[in-house]
N, C-alpha and C positions, 0 to 999 in steps of 0.2 A: 072171468071172461074168456070167452073161447077164442081161437084163431079166428076164425072167423067174425065173431062180433068184434075182435080188435081190428080187425082188417076194413071192416062197414065204417066203424066210427072213426078209424081215419081219414076213411077215404072222403067220407062227408064232409070232414073239417077243411078238405081242399077245396081249392076254386073250382068251377068249371072247365077250364081249359086243362088243369090238372088231373081231373076225374077222367079225362078224356084220354090221358096218357096213359095214365094206369090202366085201362080197359085194354088202348093199342098194346100194351106191353103184355098183359094176360094174353090176348089173343096170340101175339107173337109168341112167347111162352109153347102156348097150346098147340102151335102151327109148329115147334119144333119138334113135339112128342112123337116120334115115329108111328107109335099107335095110329094117331089121326091124321098122319101125311095122306094124303093123295095120292096115287102112283102119277109120275110126271105126264105120259102119254094121257089119261084121263083127266088131269088136270088143264095138258095144253087143247084138249079136245072141247072143255067147258069155256075155255078162252074162245077159242073158234065158235062155239054157238052165239056167245054173246057179240060176238064183232058181226055176225051173221046177220043177228035179231036188230042188231043197230041199224045194219041200211050201210054201213061201211065197207068199202071197196077190199076186198084180198087179192094181196099180190100174187103175182105168177112170179114162176122161176126166173125168169130173166128181171123181173121186177127186186126180187128178192134179192139176185147178185148184185145188181145195181145200187140199191139200197145198204147193202155190206159193202161194197166198194166205197162208195161215197161217203161212210161211216169212218173205213179206213185209210182214208188219204187220197182217195182218188180213182180214176179210172185206168191207171196206168197199163199202156199195152195191151189194150181189149178193142177188139172191132166192136162199131156199134151198127 
């Protein structure tokens, strides 16, 4: 039996939720492979495009600063 057939046989014997975990893991391994990685700038552009297409509001520079400050413990010493 080939490795591929053995993997499929074992995968088919798993419950549905475990099969999905295996698929997620395989996808994760594929993403770790540097040959398959999308450059960060391109990935960020894809994310931005999806956000814009969804109709969600994009933060401006001030809103980004406020968001970062709030996540890091507040806006100490900053003029509003």
